[in-house]
C-alpha positions as CSV (number, residue, x, y, z in Angstrom):
1,M,220.2,13.7,103.2
2,A,217.1,15.6,102.3
3,A,214.9,14.2,99.5
4,V,214.8,16.0,96.1
5,D,212.2,16.1,93.4
6,I,214.7,15.4,90.6
7,V,218.3,14.4,90.2
8,L,219.8,15.2,86.8
9,I,222.7,13.0,85.8
10,N,225.4,13.8,83.2
11,P,226.7,10.4,81.9
12,G,230.1,9.7,80.5
13,D,232.9,7.2,80.2
14,R,236.0,9.0,79.2
15,K,238.1,5.9,78.7
16,Q,235.6,4.2,76.5
17,V,235.0,7.4,74.4
18,Y,238.6,8.8,74.2
19,Q,240.8,5.8,75.1
20,G,244.1,7.2,76.5
21,L,243.3,10.7,75.4
22,G,240.7,11.0,78.1
23,V,243.2,10.8,80.9
24,E,244.9,14.2,80.4
25,L,244.4,15.6,76.9
26,A,240.6,15.7,76.4
27,A,238.6,18.5,78.0
28,I,236.2,17.9,80.9
29,E,233.4,20.2,80.1
30,P,230.8,21.5,82.6
31,P,227.4,20.2,81.4
32,F,225.7,23.6,80.8
33,W,222.4,22.1,79.5
34,V,222.1,20.0,82.6
35,A,222.9,23.0,84.9
36,V,220.5,25.3,83.1
37,I,217.6,22.8,83.3
38,A,218.4,22.5,87.0
39,A,218.3,26.2,87.4
40,Y,214.9,26.4,85.5
41,L,213.3,23.7,87.6
42,R,214.6,25.2,90.8
43,Q,213.2,28.5,89.7
44,E,209.8,26.7,89.2
45,G,210.0,25.6,92.9
46,F,211.4,22.1,92.6
47,R,214.2,20.6,94.7
48,V,217.0,19.7,92.3
49,A,220.3,17.9,92.5
50,I,223.0,17.1,89.8
51,I,225.4,14.2,89.6
52,D,228.1,14.8,87.0
53,A,229.2,11.1,86.6
54,N,231.3,12.1,83.6
55,A,233.4,14.7,85.4
56,E,233.7,12.7,88.6
57,N,234.4,9.5,86.7
58,S,231.9,7.5,88.8
59,A,230.8,4.0,87.9
60,P,227.1,3.4,87.2
61,A,226.6,1.6,90.5
62,E,228.2,4.4,92.4
63,T,226.1,7.0,90.5
64,A,222.9,5.1,91.2
65,Q,223.7,4.7,94.9
66,R,224.3,8.5,95.2
67,A,221.0,9.2,93.3
68,A,219.0,6.7,95.5
69,A,220.4,8.4,98.6
70,L,218.7,11.6,97.5
71,Q,215.3,9.8,97.4
72,P,214.2,11.5,94.1
73,L,210.8,11.3,92.5
74,L,212.6,11.2,89.2
75,S,216.2,10.4,88.1
76,C,216.8,11.9,84.6
77,V,219.9,11.0,82.6
78,V,220.6,13.8,80.2
79,V,222.5,12.5,77.2
80,Y,223.3,15.8,75.6
81,G,226.4,17.0,73.8
82,S,227.9,20.1,72.5
83,H,229.0,18.6,69.2
84,P,227.2,16.0,66.9
85,S,229.0,12.9,68.2
86,A,228.8,13.7,71.9
87,S,225.3,12.3,72.6
88,T,225.1,9.0,70.9
89,Q,228.6,7.9,71.9
90,N,227.5,8.2,75.6
91,M,224.3,6.1,75.2
92,T,226.2,2.9,76.2
93,I,227.2,4.3,79.6
94,A,223.8,6.1,79.9
95,G,222.0,2.8,79.5
96,A,224.2,1.2,82.2
97,I,223.4,4.1,84.5
98,C,219.7,3.7,83.9
99,R,219.9,-0.1,84.7
100,A,221.7,0.7,87.9
101,L,219.2,3.4,88.8
102,T,216.3,1.0,88.3
103,A,218.1,-1.6,90.4
104,E,218.7,0.9,93.2
105,S,215.0,2.1,93.1
106,A,216.2,5.7,92.5
107,G,212.7,7.0,91.7
108,R,211.2,6.8,88.2
109,V,213.9,6.9,85.5
110,A,214.0,9.1,82.4
111,L,216.3,9.7,79.5
112,S,216.5,13.0,77.7
113,G,218.8,14.8,75.3
114,L,219.8,14.7,71.7
115,H,220.0,10.9,71.0
116,P,216.8,10.1,72.9
117,S,215.0,12.9,70.9
118,A,216.3,11.4,67.6
119,L,215.3,7.8,68.4
120,P,212.6,8.1,71.2
121,E,210.7,4.9,70.5
122,R,213.8,2.8,70.1
123,T,215.3,4.2,73.3
124,M,212.1,3.3,75.2
125,R,212.2,-0.2,73.9
126,E,215.9,-0.8,74.5
127,E,216.6,0.9,77.8
128,A,215.6,0.2,81.4
129,I,213.6,3.4,81.8
130,D,210.1,4.7,82.5
131,F,210.2,7.8,80.2
132,V,211.9,9.4,77.3
133,V,211.8,13.2,77.0
134,E,211.5,14.1,73.4
135,G,212.5,17.7,72.5
136,E,214.2,20.4,74.5
137,G,213.2,19.2,78.0
138,P,212.5,22.0,80.4
139,D,208.7,22.1,79.9
140,T,208.4,18.3,79.7
141,L,210.3,17.8,83.0
142,R,208.4,20.6,84.8
143,A,205.0,19.0,83.7
144,L,206.2,15.5,84.5
145,L,207.2,16.4,88.0
146,G,203.8,18.1,88.5
147,E,202.0,14.9,87.4
148,L,204.2,12.6,89.5
149,V,203.0,14.4,92.7
150,A,199.4,14.8,91.6
151,P,196.7,12.7,93.4
152,V,195.7,11.2,90.0
153,P,198.6,11.5,87.6
154,D,197.7,12.0,83.9
155,L,200.9,11.5,81.8
156,S,199.0,12.4,78.6
157,R,199.1,16.0,79.7
158,V,202.9,16.1,79.7
159,P,204.2,17.4,76.4
160,G,207.1,15.6,74.6
161,L,206.8,12.4,76.8
162,W,207.1,8.7,75.9
163,Y,205.8,6.4,78.6
164,R,204.3,2.9,79.0
165,E,200.7,2.2,79.6
166,G,200.7,-1.5,80.4
167,E,202.4,-3.2,77.5
168,L,201.7,-0.3,75.1
169,L,204.1,2.6,74.4
170,R,202.4,6.1,74.4
171,S,203.7,9.4,73.3
172,T,202.5,13.0,73.4
173,P,203.3,15.9,70.9
174,R,206.5,17.8,71.6
175,A,206.4,20.9,73.7
176,P,206.5,24.1,71.6
177,L,210.1,25.4,71.1
178,I,211.2,27.8,73.8
179,N,210.8,31.4,72.8
180,D,211.7,33.2,76.0
181,L,215.2,31.9,76.4
182,D,216.0,34.2,79.3
183,R,213.3,32.6,81.4
184,Y,213.9,29.0,80.3
185,L,217.6,29.3,80.2
186,P,218.3,31.3,83.4
187,I,221.8,31.6,84.8
188,A,222.9,27.9,85.2
189,A,223.0,26.2,88.6
190,W,226.8,26.3,88.8
191,D,226.6,25.8,92.6
192,L,225.3,22.3,92.0
193,L,228.3,21.3,89.9
194,P,231.9,20.1,90.9
195,M,233.4,23.3,89.4
196,H,236.9,22.3,90.6
197,V,237.0,19.3,88.3
198,Y,236.5,20.9,84.9
199,R,239.4,21.6,82.5
200,A,239.8,23.1,79.1
201,H,241.1,21.4,76.0
202,N,244.9,21.2,75.8
203,W,245.0,23.4,72.6
204,H,242.7,26.0,74.1
205,C,245.5,26.7,76.7
206,F,248.6,26.6,74.5
207,D,249.4,30.1,75.7
208,D,249.4,28.8,79.3
209,I,249.2,25.1,79.1
210,G,249.8,24.6,82.8
211,H,246.5,26.3,83.7
212,R,243.5,24.5,82.1
213,S,241.3,24.9,85.1
214,P,238.9,26.4,86.1
215,Y,236.8,26.0,82.9
216,G,233.4,27.3,82.0
217,A,231.0,26.7,79.1
218,V,227.9,28.7,78.2
219,Y,225.2,28.8,75.5
220,T,224.2,32.2,74.0
221,S,221.8,30.6,71.6
222,L,220.0,27.4,70.8
223,G,220.0,25.6,67.5
224,C,221.5,26.1,64.0
225,P,219.9,27.5,60.9
226,Y,221.8,25.1,58.6
227,N,221.0,21.5,57.8
228,C,224.3,19.8,57.0
229,I,223.8,16.2,56.0
230,F,226.2,14.8,58.7
231,C,224.9,16.9,61.6
232,C,222.3,15.9,64.2
233,I,222.5,18.9,66.4
234,N,218.9,20.1,65.7
235,A,217.3,16.8,66.7
236,P,215.9,18.1,70.0
237,F,214.5,21.1,68.2
238,G,212.8,19.2,65.3
239,K,214.0,21.6,62.6
240,P,216.8,24.0,61.7
241,G,216.6,27.4,63.3
242,I,218.3,29.6,65.9
243,R,217.0,31.4,69.0
244,Y,219.0,33.8,71.2
245,R,219.5,34.6,74.9
246,S,219.8,38.3,75.5
247,P,223.4,39.5,75.4
248,E,222.9,41.2,78.8
249,R,222.0,37.8,80.4
250,V,224.9,36.1,78.7
251,V,227.5,38.7,79.9
252,E,226.0,38.6,83.4
253,E,226.6,34.8,83.4
254,I,230.1,35.1,82.1
255,A,230.9,37.7,84.7
256,L,229.6,35.4,87.4
257,L,231.8,32.6,86.2
258,A,234.8,34.9,86.1
259,N,234.2,36.6,89.5
260,D,232.7,33.8,91.6
261,Y,234.5,30.8,90.2
262,G,237.7,32.2,88.9
263,V,237.0,31.1,85.3
264,K,239.3,32.4,82.6
265,N,239.1,29.6,80.1
266,L,235.6,29.7,78.5
267,K,233.9,27.8,75.7
268,I,230.9,29.4,74.0
269,V,229.0,26.2,73.2
270,D,226.7,27.6,70.5
271,E,226.7,25.5,67.3
272,L,227.4,28.8,65.5
273,F,228.3,31.8,67.7
274,V,229.6,34.1,64.9
275,L,226.4,34.5,62.9
276,K,224.1,37.3,64.0
277,E,226.4,40.3,64.3
278,Q,224.2,42.4,66.6
279,H,224.0,39.5,69.0
280,Y,227.6,38.3,69.2
281,M,229.1,41.8,69.0
282,A,226.9,43.0,71.9
283,I,228.3,40.1,74.0
284,V,231.9,41.1,72.9
285,D,231.2,44.7,73.8
286,G,229.7,43.7,77.2
287,I,232.8,41.6,78.1
288,I,235.1,44.5,77.2
289,E,233.1,47.0,79.2
290,R,233.3,44.7,82.3
291,G,237.1,44.4,81.9
292,L,236.9,40.6,82.1
293,D,240.2,38.7,81.5
294,L,239.2,35.6,79.5
295,N,240.5,33.0,77.1
296,I,237.5,32.2,74.9
297,W,236.9,29.8,72.0
298,A,233.8,29.7,69.8
299,Y,232.4,28.2,66.6
300,A,232.2,30.2,63.3
301,R,231.8,29.5,59.6
302,V,234.2,30.7,56.9
303,D,231.3,32.6,55.3
304,T,230.0,34.3,58.6
305,I,233.3,36.0,59.5
306,K,233.3,39.8,59.2
307,T,236.9,40.9,59.3
308,A,236.0,44.4,60.7
309,N,234.9,42.7,63.9
310,L,237.9,40.6,64.5
311,A,240.1,43.1,66.4
312,R,237.3,43.8,69.0
313,M,236.6,40.1,69.3
314,K,240.3,39.5,70.1
315,Q,240.1,42.4,72.7
316,A,237.3,40.6,74.4
317,G,239.4,37.5,74.8
318,I,238.2,35.4,71.8
319,N,241.6,33.8,71.2
320,W,240.4,30.8,69.2
321,L,237.7,30.3,66.5
322,A,236.7,26.8,65.4
323,L,236.0,26.7,61.6
324,G,234.1,23.9,60.0
325,I,236.0,23.7,56.7
326,E,235.0,20.0,56.2
327,S,236.5,19.3,52.8
328,A,238.8,21.0,50.3
329,N,236.7,19.8,47.4
330,P,233.7,21.9,46.6
331,D,231.8,18.9,45.1
332,V,232.3,17.0,48.4
333,R,231.7,19.8,50.8
334,D,228.2,19.9,52.3
335,G,225.4,22.5,52.1
336,A,226.0,26.2,51.5
337,D,229.8,25.7,51.9
338,K,229.8,24.4,48.3
339,R,230.0,28.1,47.2
340,M,233.2,28.6,49.2
341,Q,236.4,28.0,47.2
342,A,239.7,27.1,48.7
343,R,241.0,30.6,47.9
344,D,238.2,32.1,50.0
345,I,239.0,29.8,52.9
346,K,242.6,30.8,52.8
347,Q,241.8,34.5,52.8
348,V,239.5,34.3,55.8
349,V,242.0,32.2,57.7
350,R,244.7,34.8,56.9
351,S,242.4,37.7,58.1
352,I,241.6,35.9,61.4
353,R,245.3,35.2,62.2
354,E,246.3,38.8,61.4
355,Q,244.3,39.8,64.4
356,G,246.1,37.3,66.7
357,I,243.2,34.9,66.8
358,R,244.1,31.2,66.5
359,I,242.2,28.7,64.5
360,I,241.1,25.2,65.2
361,G,240.2,23.7,61.8
362,N,237.6,20.9,61.6
363,F,237.8,18.6,58.6
364,I,235.8,15.5,57.6
365,F,237.0,12.5,55.7
366,G,234.6,10.0,54.1
367,L,231.7,12.2,53.1
368,P,229.6,10.3,50.5
369,D,231.4,11.7,47.4
370,D,234.9,11.4,48.9
371,T,237.6,9.5,47.1
372,R,241.2,8.8,48.1
373,E,242.1,11.8,45.9
374,T,239.6,14.2,47.4
375,M,240.6,13.2,51.0
376,E,244.3,13.8,50.1
377,E,243.2,17.2,48.7
378,T,241.6,18.0,52.1
379,L,244.7,16.9,54.0
380,Q,246.9,19.1,51.7
381,L,244.6,22.1,52.3
382,A,244.8,21.5,56.1
383,M,248.6,21.4,55.9
384,E,248.7,24.5,53.8
385,L,246.4,26.4,56.1
386,N,248.7,25.2,59.0
387,C,246.0,25.9,61.7
388,E,247.3,26.1,65.2
389,F,245.2,22.9,65.9
390,I,243.0,20.6,63.9
391,N,240.3,18.0,64.3
392,F,240.1,15.3,61.7
393,Y,236.8,13.4,61.8
394,C,235.3,10.5,59.8
395,A,231.8,10.9,58.4
396,M,229.5,9.2,60.8
397,A,225.7,8.5,60.5
398,Y,224.7,10.1,63.8
399,P,221.0,9.5,64.8
400,G,219.1,12.6,64.0
401,S,221.1,13.5,60.9
402,R,220.1,13.1,57.3
403,L,223.1,10.9,56.9
404,Y,221.7,8.5,59.4
405,D,218.4,8.3,57.5
406,L,220.3,7.6,54.3
407,A,222.4,4.9,56.0
408,V,219.4,3.1,57.2
409,E,217.7,3.4,53.8
410,Q,220.7,2.1,52.0
411,G,221.5,-0.6,54.5
412,W,225.0,0.6,55.3
413,E,226.7,-1.0,58.3
414,L,226.5,1.0,61.5
415,P,228.4,0.5,64.8
416,A,227.2,-2.5,66.8
417,A,227.1,-0.5,70.0
418,W,226.4,3.2,70.6
419,H,229.9,3.9,71.8
420,G,231.1,2.8,68.4
421,F,230.0,6.3,67.2
422,S,232.9,7.9,69.2
423,Q,235.4,9.3,66.8
424,H,238.3,8.3,69.1
425,G,236.9,4.9,70.3
426,Y,238.3,1.5,69.8
427,D,235.0,0.2,68.3
428,M,234.6,3.2,66.0
429,L,233.0,2.4,62.6
430,P,232.8,5.2,60.0
431,L,230.6,5.1,56.9
432,P,232.0,3.9,53.6
433,T,231.9,6.2,50.6
434,R,230.8,5.4,47.1
435,T,234.4,4.3,46.3
436,L,236.0,3.5,49.7
437,T,235.4,1.1,52.5
438,A,234.9,2.1,56.1
439,R,238.3,0.6,56.8
440,E,240.0,2.7,54.1
441,V,238.4,5.9,55.4
442,L,239.5,5.3,59.0
443,Q,243.0,4.3,58.0
444,F,243.3,7.5,56.0
445,R,242.0,9.6,58.9
446,D,244.3,8.1,61.5
447,D,247.3,8.4,59.1
448,A,246.4,12.0,58.2
449,F,246.4,12.9,61.9
450,H,249.9,11.8,62.4
451,R,251.1,13.3,59.1
452,Y,249.7,16.7,60.2
453,F,251.2,16.7,63.7
454,A,254.5,15.4,62.6
455,N,254.8,18.0,59.9
456,P,258.0,20.1,60.6
457,V,256.3,23.2,59.2
458,Y,253.5,22.9,61.7
459,L,255.8,22.1,64.6
460,D,258.1,25.0,63.8
461,M,255.1,27.3,63.7
462,V,253.8,26.0,67.1
463,E,257.2,26.5,68.7
464,Q,257.5,30.0,67.3
465,T,254.0,30.9,68.5
466,F,253.7,29.0,71.8
467,G,257.2,27.9,72.8
468,A,259.2,24.7,72.9
469,G,257.1,23.3,75.7
470,V,254.0,23.1,73.6
471,R,255.9,21.6,70.7
472,E,257.1,18.8,73.0
473,H,253.6,18.4,74.3
474,L,252.3,17.8,70.7
475,V,255.1,15.4,69.9
476,E,254.2,13.4,73.0
477,M,250.5,13.6,72.1
478,S,250.9,12.2,68.7
479,A,253.5,9.5,69.6
480,T,250.9,6.9,70.3
481,R,248.3,5.8,67.8
482,L,244.7,5.1,68.8
483,K,243.9,1.4,68.9
484,R,241.1,0.5,66.4
485,K,239.3,-2.8,66.1
486,L,238.5,-2.1,62.5
487,L,242.2,-1.7,61.7
488,G,243.4,-4.6,63.8
489,N,245.8,-2.6,65.9
């Protein structure tokens, strides 16, 4: 097999992160960030390969052997994620892959992504690697590959790089944030991915649950302008903010996925897609003009929804909107959401559903000011809204978030291993609140999940909306409780 300059590796251990949910229920999402970096480096003249160890469920030794067979100059494990928990929870398996890569002599070894950017020095000290890429990555990897083939490499010229000089750790200032997203985020290298493996979330396909594949995922923007205490999503960017790809490029990519790969189920990965009206509505209009048949889900906030746009969004195939409602209690809710009252949330949810768009509601238990009473208030709001699906999370101190800094400052107990940051994992350890222990928070969350999905009002709505088959699917899904070390079950 021909040698490559770089092999990009998407790590993952679905069993460790999701327990039994990873077998059939959880999505297997194409790693857009990996594929877009591959496309950029290929555009710059480098020979690139991708190994999606998560999708193909390959063990670290197998992944390393495949990488070594490609004879790369550099193996880069990209620990990225499309939601706050998705990077840190994969560091355990990423570390194992890096050790295997080193043992197999699969070139120099680098780690990049959200978690390494949040804790670059610690990552360098703890992992069997040569480099940490701090920041977004494309410029750093391009410059690093250039130095690795130079007659006299000078790593100090590579922006956003941590490396060793003898026994000393060195680092360089981050690369400037990408401004020209159409150049640095070209159409992803979908041809390098195992596109037949990916599948959508079960809820995303409630209208046709037997057809969860093919599945695509695209970014239309980078970053988020908000700075919620629990969120680490801006760690690679260094600060809150948002930058956009051109709507024309986004629609071109979506059309390619639909026409060349048969993708109908599509996730818009942006941390907040429904924000800048002229951006997201230009994409909506472009999809409609091309006559694409899609089943899309995307993130929004209660206070960014414009009801006048909902009918056209539905026409474009946006069938699901994920809303970060977080908490029913305005004193607990984080950031700007404190201005939103429960009555406003209910009105927005009603308006969305009137246009035939379904809602996945995201709620958090165990924020610093939560009590048992406020968590019950949140659960009651969730049950009153009766969203077509929900995610119940525990507050976690993800590296890169303000909550992590606070936890370290206060000496709060954090998970013993990185996979303990997984919301669904056996070793999961949430934060305590000012009045509740971590165990009490987790017990409430797990009980709340089963109370919600066993609610006859919810199940009747699901059956009326999606049919008896989906109701049976949900009853089966919620029949088994997650095993938790903290709860002793």
